mmCIF file of the N, C-alpha and C atoms, coordinates in Angstrom:
data_MODEL
# 
_entry.id   MODEL 
# 
loop_
_atom_site.group_PDB 
_atom_site.id 
_atom_site.type_symbol 
_atom_site.label_atom_id 
_atom_site.label_alt_id 
_atom_site.label_comp_id 
_atom_site.label_asym_id 
_atom_site.label_entity_id 
_atom_site.label_seq_id 
_atom_site.pdbx_PDB_ins_code 
_atom_site.Cartn_x 
_atom_site.Cartn_y 
_atom_site.Cartn_z 
_atom_site.occupancy 
_atom_site.B_iso_or_equiv 
_atom_site.pdbx_formal_charge 
_atom_site.auth_seq_id 
_atom_site.auth_comp_id 
_atom_site.auth_asym_id 
_atom_site.auth_atom_id 
_atom_site.pdbx_PDB_model_num 
ATOM 1   N N  . MET A 1 1  ? 73.832 118.715 68.064 1.00 0.00 ? 1  MET A N  1 
ATOM 2   C CA . MET A 1 1  ? 73.146 119.982 67.840 1.00 0.00 ? 1  MET A CA 1 
ATOM 3   C C  . MET A 1 1  ? 73.417 120.508 66.406 1.00 0.00 ? 1  MET A C  1 
ATOM 4   N N  . LYS A 1 2  ? 72.343 121.103 65.810 1.00 0.00 ? 2  LYS A N  1 
ATOM 5   C CA . LYS A 1 2  ? 72.441 121.613 64.474 1.00 0.00 ? 2  LYS A CA 1 
ATOM 6   C C  . LYS A 1 2  ? 73.359 122.874 64.516 1.00 0.00 ? 2  LYS A C  1 
ATOM 7   N N  . SER A 1 3  ? 74.012 123.089 63.459 1.00 0.00 ? 3  SER A N  1 
ATOM 8   C CA . SER A 1 3  ? 74.830 124.346 63.387 1.00 0.00 ? 3  SER A CA 1 
ATOM 9   C C  . SER A 1 3  ? 73.872 125.551 63.278 1.00 0.00 ? 3  SER A C  1 
ATOM 10  N N  . LEU A 1 4  ? 74.351 126.553 63.818 1.00 0.00 ? 4  LEU A N  1 
ATOM 11  C CA . LEU A 1 4  ? 73.597 127.890 63.841 1.00 0.00 ? 4  LEU A CA 1 
ATOM 12  C C  . LEU A 1 4  ? 73.704 128.660 62.417 1.00 0.00 ? 4  LEU A C  1 
ATOM 13  N N  . SER A 1 5  ? 72.765 129.311 62.094 1.00 0.00 ? 5  SER A N  1 
ATOM 14  C CA . SER A 1 5  ? 72.817 130.184 60.865 1.00 0.00 ? 5  SER A CA 1 
ATOM 15  C C  . SER A 1 5  ? 73.804 131.237 61.033 1.00 0.00 ? 5  SER A C  1 
ATOM 16  N N  . PRO A 1 6  ? 74.414 131.765 59.995 1.00 0.00 ? 6  PRO A N  1 
ATOM 17  C CA . PRO A 1 6  ? 75.351 132.768 60.077 1.00 0.00 ? 6  PRO A CA 1 
ATOM 18  C C  . PRO A 1 6  ? 74.920 133.977 60.882 1.00 0.00 ? 6  PRO A C  1 
ATOM 19  N N  . GLY A 1 7  ? 75.702 134.469 61.819 1.00 0.00 ? 7  GLY A N  1 
ATOM 20  C CA . GLY A 1 7  ? 75.367 135.658 62.647 1.00 0.00 ? 7  GLY A CA 1 
ATOM 21  C C  . GLY A 1 7  ? 74.488 135.269 63.851 1.00 0.00 ? 7  GLY A C  1 
ATOM 22  N N  . ALA A 1 8  ? 74.068 134.059 63.965 1.00 0.00 ? 8  ALA A N  1 
ATOM 23  C CA . ALA A 1 8  ? 73.273 133.641 65.174 1.00 0.00 ? 8  ALA A CA 1 
ATOM 24  C C  . ALA A 1 8  ? 74.170 133.294 66.291 1.00 0.00 ? 8  ALA A C  1 
ATOM 25  N N  . ARG A 1 9  ? 73.660 133.413 67.460 1.00 0.00 ? 9  ARG A N  1 
ATOM 26  C CA . ARG A 1 9  ? 74.533 133.005 68.714 1.00 0.00 ? 9  ARG A CA 1 
ATOM 27  C C  . ARG A 1 9  ? 73.634 132.035 69.632 1.00 0.00 ? 9  ARG A C  1 
ATOM 28  N N  . PRO A 1 10 ? 74.229 131.145 70.301 1.00 0.00 ? 10 PRO A N  1 
ATOM 29  C CA . PRO A 1 10 ? 73.529 130.215 71.169 1.00 0.00 ? 10 PRO A CA 1 
ATOM 30  C C  . PRO A 1 10 ? 72.890 130.954 72.336 1.00 0.00 ? 10 PRO A C  1 
ATOM 31  N N  . LEU A 1 11 ? 71.724 130.625 72.641 1.00 0.00 ? 11 LEU A N  1 
ATOM 32  C CA . LEU A 1 11 ? 71.031 131.224 73.812 1.00 0.00 ? 11 LEU A CA 1 
ATOM 33  C C  . LEU A 1 11 ? 70.714 130.018 74.864 1.00 0.00 ? 11 LEU A C  1 
ATOM 34  N N  . PRO A 1 12 ? 70.688 130.529 76.077 1.00 0.00 ? 12 PRO A N  1 
ATOM 35  C CA . PRO A 1 12 ? 70.304 129.448 77.107 1.00 0.00 ? 12 PRO A CA 1 
ATOM 36  C C  . PRO A 1 12 ? 68.891 128.999 76.972 1.00 0.00 ? 12 PRO A C  1 
ATOM 37  N N  . THR A 1 13 ? 68.676 127.802 77.322 1.00 0.00 ? 13 THR A N  1 
ATOM 38  C CA . THR A 1 13 ? 67.282 127.180 77.321 1.00 0.00 ? 13 THR A CA 1 
ATOM 39  C C  . THR A 1 13 ? 66.458 127.802 78.375 1.00 0.00 ? 13 THR A C  1 
ATOM 40  N N  . HIS A 1 14 ? 65.181 128.044 78.127 1.00 0.00 ? 14 HIS A N  1 
ATOM 41  C CA . HIS A 1 14 ? 64.285 128.518 79.066 1.00 0.00 ? 14 HIS A CA 1 
ATOM 42  C C  . HIS A 1 14 ? 63.038 127.715 79.070 1.00 0.00 ? 14 HIS A C  1 
ATOM 43  N N  . HIS A 1 15 ? 62.475 127.541 80.322 1.00 0.00 ? 15 HIS A N  1 
ATOM 44  C CA . HIS A 1 15 ? 61.199 126.829 80.362 1.00 0.00 ? 15 HIS A CA 1 
ATOM 45  C C  . HIS A 1 15 ? 60.082 127.760 80.684 1.00 0.00 ? 15 HIS A C  1 
ATOM 46  N N  . VAL A 1 16 ? 58.945 127.590 80.078 1.00 0.00 ? 16 VAL A N  1 
ATOM 47  C CA . VAL A 1 16 ? 57.821 128.489 80.336 1.00 0.00 ? 16 VAL A CA 1 
ATOM 48  C C  . VAL A 1 16 ? 56.625 127.650 80.817 1.00 0.00 ? 16 VAL A C  1 
ATOM 49  N N  . THR A 1 17 ? 56.026 128.107 81.876 1.00 0.00 ? 17 THR A N  1 
ATOM 50  C CA . THR A 1 17 ? 54.850 127.418 82.415 1.00 0.00 ? 17 THR A CA 1 
ATOM 51  C C  . THR A 1 17 ? 53.700 128.412 82.120 1.00 0.00 ? 17 THR A C  1 
ATOM 52  N N  . ILE A 1 18 ? 52.597 127.887 81.567 1.00 0.00 ? 18 ILE A N  1 
ATOM 53  C CA . ILE A 1 18 ? 51.436 128.624 81.406 1.00 0.00 ? 18 ILE A CA 1 
ATOM 54  C C  . ILE A 1 18 ? 50.281 127.928 82.045 1.00 0.00 ? 18 ILE A C  1 
ATOM 55  N N  . ARG A 1 19 ? 49.552 128.708 82.825 1.00 0.00 ? 19 ARG A N  1 
ATOM 56  C CA . ARG A 1 19 ? 48.430 128.036 83.514 1.00 0.00 ? 19 ARG A CA 1 
ATOM 57  C C  . ARG A 1 19 ? 47.104 128.424 82.862 1.00 0.00 ? 19 ARG A C  1 
ATOM 58  N N  . VAL A 1 20 ? 46.431 127.503 82.463 1.00 0.00 ? 20 VAL A N  1 
ATOM 59  C CA . VAL A 1 20 ? 45.063 127.750 81.862 1.00 0.00 ? 20 VAL A CA 1 
ATOM 60  C C  . VAL A 1 20 ? 44.063 126.956 82.590 1.00 0.00 ? 20 VAL A C  1 
ATOM 61  N N  . PRO A 1 21 ? 42.764 127.459 82.575 1.00 0.00 ? 21 PRO A N  1 
ATOM 62  C CA . PRO A 1 21 ? 41.762 126.763 83.243 1.00 0.00 ? 21 PRO A CA 1 
ATOM 63  C C  . PRO A 1 21 ? 41.341 125.446 82.600 1.00 0.00 ? 21 PRO A C  1 
ATOM 64  N N  . TRP A 1 22 ? 41.007 124.452 83.400 1.00 0.00 ? 22 TRP A N  1 
ATOM 65  C CA . TRP A 1 22 ? 40.597 123.131 82.934 1.00 0.00 ? 22 TRP A CA 1 
ATOM 66  C C  . TRP A 1 22 ? 39.149 123.189 82.636 1.00 0.00 ? 22 TRP A C  1 
ATOM 67  N N  . HIS A 1 23 ? 38.702 122.597 81.596 1.00 0.00 ? 23 HIS A N  1 
ATOM 68  C CA . HIS A 1 23 ? 37.266 122.558 81.252 1.00 0.00 ? 23 HIS A CA 1 
ATOM 69  C C  . HIS A 1 23 ? 36.819 121.030 81.048 1.00 0.00 ? 23 HIS A C  1 
ATOM 70  N N  . ASP A 1 24 ? 35.697 120.796 81.799 1.00 0.00 ? 24 ASP A N  1 
ATOM 71  C CA . ASP A 1 24 ? 35.333 119.315 81.765 1.00 0.00 ? 24 ASP A CA 1 
ATOM 72  C C  . ASP A 1 24 ? 34.562 118.970 80.501 1.00 0.00 ? 24 ASP A C  1 
ATOM 73  N N  . GLY A 1 25 ? 34.417 119.920 79.632 1.00 0.00 ? 25 GLY A N  1 
ATOM 74  C CA . GLY A 1 25 ? 33.705 119.559 78.342 1.00 0.00 ? 25 GLY A CA 1 
ATOM 75  C C  . GLY A 1 25 ? 34.641 119.697 77.146 1.00 0.00 ? 25 GLY A C  1 
ATOM 76  N N  . GLY A 1 26 ? 35.856 119.851 77.345 1.00 0.00 ? 26 GLY A N  1 
ATOM 77  C CA . GLY A 1 26 ? 36.786 119.924 76.231 1.00 0.00 ? 26 GLY A CA 1 
ATOM 78  C C  . GLY A 1 26 ? 36.787 121.254 75.486 1.00 0.00 ? 26 GLY A C  1 
ATOM 79  N N  . TRP A 1 27 ? 36.434 122.359 76.154 1.00 0.00 ? 27 TRP A N  1 
ATOM 80  C CA . TRP A 1 27 ? 36.439 123.666 75.510 1.00 0.00 ? 27 TRP A CA 1 
ATOM 81  C C  . TRP A 1 27 ? 35.512 123.596 74.294 1.00 0.00 ? 27 TRP A C  1 
ATOM 82  N N  . SER A 1 28 ? 34.296 123.095 74.500 1.00 0.00 ? 28 SER A N  1 
ATOM 83  C CA . SER A 1 28 ? 33.381 123.050 73.389 1.00 0.00 ? 28 SER A CA 1 
ATOM 84  C C  . SER A 1 28 ? 32.477 124.361 73.188 1.00 0.00 ? 28 SER A C  1 
ATOM 85  N N  . GLY A 1 29 ? 32.804 125.362 73.855 1.00 0.00 ? 29 GLY A N  1 
ATOM 86  C CA . GLY A 1 29 ? 31.981 126.682 73.738 1.00 0.00 ? 29 GLY A CA 1 
ATOM 87  C C  . GLY A 1 29 ? 30.806 126.643 74.587 1.00 0.00 ? 29 GLY A C  1 
ATOM 88  N N  . SER A 1 30 ? 31.000 125.869 75.791 1.00 0.00 ? 30 SER A N  1 
ATOM 89  C CA . SER A 1 30 ? 29.874 125.809 76.728 1.00 0.00 ? 30 SER A CA 1 
ATOM 90  C C  . SER A 1 30 ? 30.478 126.036 78.181 1.00 0.00 ? 30 SER A C  1 
ATOM 91  N N  . VAL A 1 31 ? 29.507 126.202 79.061 1.00 0.00 ? 31 VAL A N  1 
ATOM 92  C CA . VAL A 1 31 ? 29.862 126.346 80.519 1.00 0.00 ? 31 VAL A CA 1 
ATOM 93  C C  . VAL A 1 31 ? 30.182 124.875 80.880 1.00 0.00 ? 31 VAL A C  1 
ATOM 94  N N  . CYS A 1 32 ? 31.088 124.607 81.847 1.00 0.00 ? 32 CYS A N  1 
ATOM 95  C CA . CYS A 1 32 ? 31.414 123.324 82.324 1.00 0.00 ? 32 CYS A CA 1 
ATOM 96  C C  . CYS A 1 32 ? 30.122 122.514 82.646 1.00 0.00 ? 32 CYS A C  1 
ATOM 97  N N  . ALA A 1 33 ? 30.103 121.257 82.496 1.00 0.00 ? 33 ALA A N  1 
ATOM 98  C CA . ALA A 1 33 ? 28.910 120.323 82.882 1.00 0.00 ? 33 ALA A CA 1 
ATOM 99  C C  . ALA A 1 33 ? 28.743 120.323 84.376 1.00 0.00 ? 33 ALA A C  1 
ATOM 100 N N  . ARG A 1 34 ? 29.789 120.356 85.103 1.00 0.00 ? 34 ARG A N  1 
ATOM 101 C CA . ARG A 1 34 ? 29.807 120.264 86.582 1.00 0.00 ? 34 ARG A CA 1 
ATOM 102 C C  . ARG A 1 34 ? 30.647 121.401 87.231 1.00 0.00 ? 34 ARG A C  1 
ATOM 103 N N  . PRO A 1 35 ? 30.268 122.577 86.958 1.00 0.00 ? 35 PRO A N  1 
ATOM 104 C CA . PRO A 1 35 ? 31.127 123.769 87.443 1.00 0.00 ? 35 PRO A CA 1 
ATOM 105 C C  . PRO A 1 35 ? 31.454 123.737 88.921 1.00 0.00 ? 35 PRO A C  1 
ATOM 106 N N  . LEU A 1 36 ? 30.610 123.165 89.772 1.00 0.00 ? 36 LEU A N  1 
ATOM 107 C CA . LEU A 1 36 ? 30.878 123.175 91.183 1.00 0.00 ? 36 LEU A CA 1 
ATOM 108 C C  . LEU A 1 36 ? 31.971 122.124 91.603 1.00 0.00 ? 36 LEU A C  1 
ATOM 109 N N  . GLU A 1 37 ? 32.237 121.147 90.617 1.00 0.00 ? 37 GLU A N  1 
ATOM 110 C CA . GLU A 1 37 ? 33.278 120.193 90.965 1.00 0.00 ? 37 GLU A CA 1 
ATOM 111 C C  . GLU A 1 37 ? 34.594 120.601 90.321 1.00 0.00 ? 37 GLU A C  1 
ATOM 112 N N  . ASN A 1 38 ? 34.573 121.707 89.510 1.00 0.00 ? 38 ASN A N  1 
ATOM 113 C CA . ASN A 1 38 ? 35.794 122.164 88.826 1.00 0.00 ? 38 ASN A CA 1 
ATOM 114 C C  . ASN A 1 38 ? 36.430 123.173 89.755 1.00 0.00 ? 38 ASN A C  1 
ATOM 115 N N  . THR A 1 39 ? 37.365 122.800 90.577 1.00 0.00 ? 39 THR A N  1 
ATOM 116 C CA . THR A 1 39 ? 38.023 123.704 91.516 1.00 0.00 ? 39 THR A CA 1 
ATOM 117 C C  . THR A 1 39 ? 39.422 124.109 90.964 1.00 0.00 ? 39 THR A C  1 
ATOM 118 N N  . SER A 1 40 ? 39.813 123.565 89.928 1.00 0.00 ? 40 SER A N  1 
ATOM 119 C CA . SER A 1 40 ? 41.118 123.910 89.379 1.00 0.00 ? 40 SER A CA 1 
ATOM 120 C C  . SER A 1 40 ? 41.225 125.364 88.948 1.00 0.00 ? 40 SER A C  1 
ATOM 121 N N  . CYS A 1 41 ? 40.074 125.964 88.574 1.00 0.00 ? 41 CYS A N  1 
ATOM 122 C CA . CYS A 1 41 ? 40.175 127.273 88.056 1.00 0.00 ? 41 CYS A CA 1 
ATOM 123 C C  . CYS A 1 41 ? 40.292 128.352 89.174 1.00 0.00 ? 41 CYS A C  1 
ATOM 124 N N  . LEU A 1 42 ? 40.020 127.799 90.408 1.00 0.00 ? 42 LEU A N  1 
ATOM 125 C CA . LEU A 1 42 ? 40.064 128.744 91.567 1.00 0.00 ? 42 LEU A CA 1 
ATOM 126 C C  . LEU A 1 42 ? 41.434 129.275 91.818 1.00 0.00 ? 42 LEU A C  1 
ATOM 127 N N  . ILE A 1 43 ? 42.509 128.598 91.476 1.00 0.00 ? 43 ILE A N  1 
ATOM 128 C CA . ILE A 1 43 ? 43.894 129.080 91.728 1.00 0.00 ? 43 ILE A CA 1 
ATOM 129 C C  . ILE A 1 43 ? 44.249 130.126 90.727 1.00 0.00 ? 43 ILE A C  1 
ATOM 130 N N  . LEU A 1 44 ? 43.513 130.387 89.614 1.00 0.00 ? 44 LEU A N  1 
ATOM 131 C CA . LEU A 1 44 ? 43.831 131.307 88.624 1.00 0.00 ? 44 LEU A CA 1 
ATOM 132 C C  . LEU A 1 44 ? 43.110 132.691 89.161 1.00 0.00 ? 44 LEU A C  1 
ATOM 133 N N  . GLY A 1 45 ? 43.900 133.687 89.500 1.00 0.00 ? 45 GLY A N  1 
ATOM 134 C CA . GLY A 1 45 ? 43.338 134.853 90.063 1.00 0.00 ? 45 GLY A CA 1 
ATOM 135 C C  . GLY A 1 45 ? 42.089 135.443 89.481 1.00 0.00 ? 45 GLY A C  1 
ATOM 136 N N  . ARG A 1 46 ? 42.149 135.864 88.264 1.00 0.00 ? 46 ARG A N  1 
ATOM 137 C CA . ARG A 1 46 ? 40.985 136.575 87.623 1.00 0.00 ? 46 ARG A CA 1 
ATOM 138 C C  . ARG A 1 46 ? 39.781 135.601 87.638 1.00 0.00 ? 46 ARG A C  1 
ATOM 139 N N  . ILE A 1 47 ? 39.939 134.346 87.336 1.00 0.00 ? 47 ILE A N  1 
ATOM 140 C CA . ILE A 1 47 ? 38.921 133.420 87.214 1.00 0.00 ? 47 ILE A CA 1 
ATOM 141 C C  . ILE A 1 47 ? 38.375 133.090 88.605 1.00 0.00 ? 47 ILE A C  1 
ATOM 142 N N  . GLY A 1 48 ? 39.272 132.761 89.559 1.00 0.00 ? 48 GLY A N  1 
ATOM 143 C CA . GLY A 1 48 ? 38.873 132.416 90.924 1.00 0.00 ? 48 GLY A CA 1 
ATOM 144 C C  . GLY A 1 48 ? 38.096 133.545 91.552 1.00 0.00 ? 48 GLY A C  1 
ATOM 145 N N  . GLU A 1 49 ? 38.492 134.712 91.378 1.00 0.00 ? 49 GLU A N  1 
ATOM 146 C CA . GLU A 1 49 ? 37.854 135.874 91.965 1.00 0.00 ? 49 GLU A CA 1 
ATOM 147 C C  . GLU A 1 49 ? 36.480 136.123 91.358 1.00 0.00 ? 49 GLU A C  1 
ATOM 148 N N  . GLY A 1 50 ? 36.315 135.790 90.061 1.00 0.00 ? 50 GLY A N  1 
ATOM 149 C CA . GLY A 1 50 ? 35.008 136.118 89.329 1.00 0.00 ? 50 GLY A CA 1 
ATOM 150 C C  . GLY A 1 50 ? 34.105 134.934 89.293 1.00 0.00 ? 50 GLY A C  1 
ATOM 151 N N  . LYS A 1 51 ? 34.592 133.806 89.859 1.00 0.00 ? 51 LYS A N  1 
ATOM 152 C CA . LYS A 1 51 ? 33.614 132.498 89.862 1.00 0.00 ? 51 LYS A CA 1 
ATOM 153 C C  . LYS A 1 51 ? 32.396 132.732 90.690 1.00 0.00 ? 51 LYS A C  1 
ATOM 154 N N  . ARG A 1 52 ? 31.302 132.473 90.035 1.00 0.00 ? 52 ARG A N  1 
ATOM 155 C CA . ARG A 1 52 ? 29.953 132.619 90.730 1.00 0.00 ? 52 ARG A CA 1 
ATOM 156 C C  . ARG A 1 52 ? 29.189 131.229 90.611 1.00 0.00 ? 52 ARG A C  1 
ATOM 157 N N  . ASP A 1 53 ? 29.432 130.463 91.643 1.00 0.00 ? 53 ASP A N  1 
ATOM 158 C CA . ASP A 1 53 ? 28.835 129.125 91.639 1.00 0.00 ? 53 ASP A CA 1 
ATOM 159 C C  . ASP A 1 53 ? 27.398 128.949 91.316 1.00 0.00 ? 53 ASP A C  1 
ATOM 160 N N  . GLU A 1 54 ? 26.566 129.806 91.950 1.00 0.00 ? 54 GLU A N  1 
ATOM 161 C CA . GLU A 1 54 ? 25.082 129.736 91.691 1.00 0.00 ? 54 GLU A CA 1 
ATOM 162 C C  . GLU A 1 54 ? 24.768 130.000 90.089 1.00 0.00 ? 54 GLU A C  1 
ATOM 163 N N  . VAL A 1 55 ? 25.424 130.928 89.539 1.00 0.00 ? 55 VAL A N  1 
ATOM 164 C CA . VAL A 1 55 ? 25.146 131.285 88.130 1.00 0.00 ? 55 VAL A CA 1 
ATOM 165 C C  . VAL A 1 55 ? 25.639 130.166 87.287 1.00 0.00 ? 55 VAL A C  1 
ATOM 166 N N  . GLU A 1 56 ? 26.877 129.695 87.515 1.00 0.00 ? 56 GLU A N  1 
ATOM 167 C CA . GLU A 1 56 ? 27.474 128.696 86.771 1.00 0.00 ? 56 GLU A CA 1 
ATOM 168 C C  . GLU A 1 56 ? 26.666 127.347 86.860 1.00 0.00 ? 56 GLU A C  1 
ATOM 169 N N  . ALA A 1 57 ? 26.222 126.994 88.043 1.00 0.00 ? 57 ALA A N  1 
ATOM 170 C CA . ALA A 1 57 ? 25.415 125.789 88.242 1.00 0.00 ? 57 ALA A CA 1 
ATOM 171 C C  . ALA A 1 57 ? 24.119 125.933 87.455 1.00 0.00 ? 57 ALA A C  1 
ATOM 172 N N  . ARG A 1 58 ? 23.466 127.052 87.439 1.00 0.00 ? 58 ARG A N  1 
ATOM 173 C CA . ARG A 1 58 ? 22.294 127.172 86.647 1.00 0.00 ? 58 ARG A CA 1 
ATOM 174 C C  . ARG A 1 58 ? 22.465 127.165 85.121 1.00 0.00 ? 58 ARG A C  1 
ATOM 175 N N  . CYS A 1 59 ? 23.659 127.605 84.743 1.00 0.00 ? 59 CYS A N  1 
ATOM 176 C CA . CYS A 1 59 ? 23.989 127.555 83.227 1.00 0.00 ? 59 CYS A CA 1 
ATOM 177 C C  . CYS A 1 59 ? 24.844 126.354 82.913 1.00 0.00 ? 59 CYS A C  1 
ATOM 178 N N  . ALA A 1 60 ? 25.022 125.512 83.784 1.00 0.00 ? 60 ALA A N  1 
ATOM 179 C CA . ALA A 1 60 ? 25.855 124.182 83.439 1.00 0.00 ? 60 ALA A CA 1 
ATOM 180 C C  . ALA A 1 60 ? 25.555 123.568 82.095 1.00 0.00 ? 60 ALA A C  1 
ATOM 181 N N  . GLY A 1 61 ? 26.615 123.382 81.279 1.00 0.00 ? 61 GLY A N  1 
ATOM 182 C CA . GLY A 1 61 ? 26.421 122.736 80.019 1.00 0.00 ? 61 GLY A CA 1 
ATOM 183 C C  . GLY A 1 61 ? 25.899 123.592 78.892 1.00 0.00 ? 61 GLY A C  1 
ATOM 184 N N  . LYS A 1 62 ? 25.377 124.758 79.088 1.00 0.00 ? 62 LYS A N  1 
ATOM 185 C CA . LYS A 1 62 ? 24.787 125.640 78.162 1.00 0.00 ? 62 LYS A CA 1 
ATOM 186 C C  . LYS A 1 62 ? 25.912 126.209 77.274 1.00 0.00 ? 62 LYS A C  1 
ATOM 187 N N  . ARG A 1 63 ? 25.508 126.545 76.014 1.00 0.00 ? 63 ARG A N  1 
ATOM 188 C CA . ARG A 1 63 ? 26.469 127.182 75.130 1.00 0.00 ? 63 ARG A CA 1 
ATOM 189 C C  . ARG A 1 63 ? 26.645 128.558 75.541 1.00 0.00 ? 63 ARG A C  1 
ATOM 190 N N  . LEU A 1 64 ? 27.916 129.110 75.402 1.00 0.00 ? 64 LEU A N  1 
ATOM 191 C CA . LEU A 1 64 ? 28.271 130.438 75.814 1.00 0.00 ? 64 LEU A CA 1 
ATOM 192 C C  . LEU A 1 64 ? 27.449 131.478 74.952 1.00 0.00 ? 64 LEU A C  1 
ATOM 193 N N  . ASP A 1 65 ? 27.289 131.133 73.642 1.00 0.00 ? 65 ASP A N  1 
ATOM 194 C CA . ASP A 1 65 ? 26.574 132.107 72.772 1.00 0.00 ? 65 ASP A CA 1 
ATOM 195 C C  . ASP A 1 65 ? 24.999 132.155 72.975 1.00 0.00 ? 65 ASP A C  1 
ATOM 196 N N  . GLN A 1 66 ? 24.529 131.401 73.879 1.00 0.00 ? 66 GLN A N  1 
ATOM 197 C CA . GLN A 1 66 ? 23.151 131.391 74.293 1.00 0.00 ? 66 GLN A CA 1 
ATOM 198 C C  . GLN A 1 66 ? 22.880 132.060 75.567 1.00 0.00 ? 66 GLN A C  1 
ATOM 199 N N  . LEU A 1 67 ? 23.973 132.490 76.296 1.00 0.00 ? 67 LEU A N  1 
ATOM 200 C CA . LEU A 1 67 ? 23.787 133.084 77.585 1.00 0.00 ? 67 LEU A CA 1 
ATOM 201 C C  . LEU A 1 67 ? 23.830 134.576 77.610 1.00 0.00 ? 67 LEU A C  1 
ATOM 202 N N  . ALA A 1 68 ? 23.064 135.095 78.482 1.00 0.00 ? 68 ALA A N  1 
ATOM 203 C CA . ALA A 1 68 ? 23.077 136.562 78.705 1.00 0.00 ? 68 ALA A CA 1 
ATOM 204 C C  . ALA A 1 68 ? 24.499 137.101 79.144 1.00 0.00 ? 68 ALA A C  1 
ATOM 205 N N  . ALA A 1 69 ? 24.764 138.273 78.787 1.00 0.00 ? 69 ALA A N  1 
ATOM 206 C CA . ALA A 1 69 ? 26.207 138.753 79.057 1.00 0.00 ? 69 ALA A CA 1 
ATOM 207 C C  . ALA A 1 69 ? 26.556 138.543 80.556 1.00 0.00 ? 69 ALA A C  1 
ATOM 208 N N  . GLY A 1 70 ? 25.543 138.734 81.440 1.00 0.00 ? 70 GLY A N  1 
ATOM 209 C CA . GLY A 1 70 ? 25.805 138.648 82.952 1.00 0.00 ? 70 GLY A CA 1 
ATOM 210 C C  . GLY A 1 70 ? 25.985 137.219 83.368 1.00 0.00 ? 70 GLY A C  1 
ATOM 211 N N  . ASP A 1 71 ? 25.717 136.259 82.596 1.00 0.00 ? 71 ASP A N  1 
ATOM 212 C CA . ASP A 1 71 ? 25.730 134.798 82.931 1.00 0.00 ? 71 ASP A CA 1 
ATOM 213 C C  . ASP A 1 71 ? 27.064 134.266 82.442 1.00 0.00 ? 71 ASP A C  1 
ATOM 214 N N  . LEU A 1 72 ? 27.812 134.918 81.639 1.00 0.00 ? 72 LEU A N  1 
ATOM 215 C CA . LEU A 1 72 ? 29.145 134.302 81.182 1.00 0.00 ? 72 LEU A CA 1 
ATOM 216 C C  . LEU A 1 72 ? 30.052 133.978 82.294 1.00 0.00 ? 72 LEU A C  1 
ATOM 217 N N  . PRO A 1 73 ? 30.696 132.900 82.228 1.00 0.00 ? 73 PRO A N  1 
ATOM 218 C CA . PRO A 1 73 ? 31.750 132.510 83.211 1.00 0.00 ? 73 PRO A CA 1 
ATOM 219 C C  . PRO A 1 73 ? 33.016 133.331 83.063 1.00 0.00 ? 73 PRO A C  1 
ATOM 220 N N  . PRO A 1 74 ? 33.773 133.501 84.141 1.00 0.00 ? 74 PRO A N  1 
ATOM 221 C CA . PRO A 1 74 ? 34.972 134.336 84.081 1.00 0.00 ? 74 PRO A CA 1 
ATOM 222 C C  . PRO A 1 74 ? 36.042 133.691 83.099 1.00 0.00 ? 74 PRO A C  1 
ATOM 223 N N  . CYS A 1 75 ? 36.001 132.410 82.971 1.00 0.00 ? 75 CYS A N  1 
ATOM 224 C CA . CYS A 1 75 ? 36.969 131.736 82.019 1.00 0.00 ? 75 CYS A CA 1 
ATOM 225 C C  . CYS A 1 75 ? 36.815 132.130 80.599 1.00 0.00 ? 75 CYS A C  1 
ATOM 226 N N  . ARG A 1 76 ? 35.746 132.704 80.202 1.00 0.00 ? 76 ARG A N  1 
ATOM 227 C CA . ARG A 1 76 ? 35.406 133.010 78.894 1.00 0.00 ? 76 ARG A CA 1 
ATOM 228 C C  . ARG A 1 76 ? 36.327 134.192 78.386 1.00 0.00 ? 76 ARG A C  1 
ATOM 229 N N  . GLY A 1 77 ? 36.917 134.967 79.311 1.00 0.00 ? 77 GLY A N  1 
ATOM 230 C CA . GLY A 1 77 ? 37.683 136.078 78.921 1.00 0.00 ? 77 GLY A CA 1 
ATOM 231 C C  . GLY A 1 77 ? 36.904 137.333 78.924 1.00 0.00 ? 77 GLY A C  1 
ATOM 232 N N  . ARG A 1 78 ? 37.565 138.390 78.380 1.00 0.00 ? 78 ARG A N  1 
ATOM 233 C CA . ARG A 1 78 ? 36.920 139.647 78.446 1.00 0.00 ? 78 ARG A CA 1 
ATOM 234 C C  . ARG A 1 78 ? 36.395 140.101 77.065 1.00 0.00 ? 78 ARG A C  1 
# 
């Protein structure tokens, strides 16, 4: 272990888990290509509650900047 800087004290190691939605298109700025098959985002509260299968299926693969505000998927954020 490297020596600490003067005045520093050792702290316990912590592990952090961050859950992010999976995207089948590599986060390319578009709706998932197969949103009905992407169930991993259902476990994420805000996204799972806001998921609208019919809208996402209609917009599959389209760029987010080309969608109407009401058609944006919940994974896009606020």
